[in-house]
C-alpha positions, -999 to +999 in steps of 0.1 A: -449-202+099-443-179+129-408-169+138-403-180+174-438-192+179-460-222+172-439-251+159-408-230+153-387-250+179-393-283+161-394-295+126-428-306+114-442-314+080-460-285+065-485-282+037-521-291+028-537-326+028-565-316+003-579-287-017-617-284-017-637-265-043-674-259-042-686-248-076-720-231-078-735-228-113-768-212-123-777-226-158-806-239-178-783-267-190-789-303-179-768-318-151-750-341-175-739-312-196-726-293-166-707-324-153-692-328-187-679-293-187-664-297-152-647-329-163-632-313-193-619-284-172-603-308-147-584-324-176-575-293-196-566-267-170-528-268-165-530-253-130-556-279-119-537-308-133-504-296-119-520-292-084-537-326-086-503-342-092-492-330-057-524-330-036-560-345-039-586-319-051-622-324-040-648-308-063-685-304-053-709-291-079-741-272-072-764-266-102-792-242-095-788-249-058-791-287-064-761-308-053-748-329-082-722-347-060-686-346-052-655-361-069-619-363-058-592-358-084-559-374-072-531-377-099-502-382-075-495-417-089-499-409-126 
Protein backbone atom coordinates (compact mmCIF):
# COMPACT_ATOMS: atom_id res chain seq x y z
CA UNK A 1 0.00 0.00 0.00
CA UNK A 2 1.51 3.25 -1.10
CA UNK A 3 0.61 6.47 0.68
CA UNK A 4 -0.76 8.88 -1.91
CA UNK A 5 -0.15 6.54 -4.85
CA UNK A 6 -1.66 3.56 -6.56
CA UNK A 7 -5.11 2.86 -5.16
CA UNK A 8 -4.76 5.20 -2.18
CA UNK A 9 -7.63 7.42 -3.36
CA UNK A 10 -10.19 4.57 -3.39
CA UNK A 11 -11.00 1.60 -1.22
CA UNK A 12 -10.18 -1.72 -2.88
CA UNK A 13 -10.02 -5.23 -1.49
CA UNK A 14 -6.48 -6.22 -0.65
CA UNK A 15 -4.92 -9.61 -0.10
CA UNK A 16 -3.91 -12.77 -1.86
CA UNK A 17 -6.12 -15.09 -3.89
CA UNK A 18 -3.83 -18.13 -3.56
CA UNK A 19 -0.50 -19.26 -2.12
CA UNK A 20 1.62 -21.46 -4.38
CA UNK A 21 4.41 -23.77 -3.21
CA UNK A 22 6.77 -25.73 -5.41
CA UNK A 23 8.45 -28.42 -3.30
CA UNK A 24 11.62 -29.96 -4.77
CA UNK A 25 12.82 -33.15 -3.11
CA UNK A 26 15.87 -35.28 -3.89
CA UNK A 27 15.34 -38.70 -2.35
CA UNK A 28 15.72 -42.41 -3.06
CA UNK A 29 12.20 -42.94 -1.63
CA UNK A 30 9.32 -43.93 -3.90
CA UNK A 31 6.79 -41.28 -5.05
CA UNK A 32 4.03 -42.74 -2.84
CA UNK A 33 6.21 -42.35 0.26
CA UNK A 34 7.02 -38.73 -0.61
CA UNK A 35 3.37 -37.88 -1.26
CA UNK A 36 2.42 -39.49 2.04
CA UNK A 37 4.94 -37.31 3.88
CA UNK A 38 3.65 -34.16 2.17
CA UNK A 39 0.04 -35.10 2.97
CA UNK A 40 0.93 -35.62 6.64
CA UNK A 41 2.71 -32.26 6.74
CA UNK A 42 -0.32 -30.45 5.30
CA UNK A 43 -2.50 -31.92 8.05
CA UNK A 44 -0.09 -31.52 10.97
CA UNK A 45 1.59 -28.16 10.38
CA UNK A 46 -0.36 -25.52 12.37
CA UNK A 47 0.82 -22.68 10.13
CA UNK A 48 -0.22 -24.50 6.94
CA UNK A 49 -3.63 -25.48 8.32
CA UNK A 50 -4.27 -21.95 9.64
CA UNK A 51 -3.35 -20.40 6.30
CA UNK A 52 -5.48 -22.92 4.34
CA UNK A 53 -8.50 -21.83 6.43
CA UNK A 54 -8.17 -18.37 4.90
CA UNK A 55 -6.78 -18.92 1.41
CA UNK A 56 -6.28 -21.82 -1.01
CA UNK A 57 -2.76 -23.25 -1.03
CA UNK A 58 -1.47 -24.94 -4.17
CA UNK A 59 1.37 -27.45 -3.67
CA UNK A 60 3.40 -28.93 -6.52
CA UNK A 61 5.87 -31.71 -5.79
CA UNK A 62 9.03 -32.45 -7.78
CA UNK A 63 10.81 -35.66 -6.81
CA UNK A 64 14.27 -35.99 -8.32
CA UNK A 65 13.18 -33.46 -10.98
CA UNK A 66 10.07 -35.53 -11.85
CA UNK A 67 6.72 -33.78 -11.45
CA UNK A 68 4.47 -35.75 -9.08
CA UNK A 69 1.56 -33.39 -9.61
CA UNK A 70 -0.22 -30.53 -7.92
CA UNK A 71 -2.92 -30.40 -5.25
CA UNK A 72 -4.88 -27.46 -3.87
CA UNK A 73 -5.65 -27.37 -0.15
CA UNK A 74 -8.65 -25.18 0.61
CA UNK A 75 -10.08 -25.42 4.13
CA UNK A 76 -12.14 -22.22 4.04
CA UNK A 77 -15.44 -24.11 4.45
CA UNK A 78 -14.35 -26.55 7.16
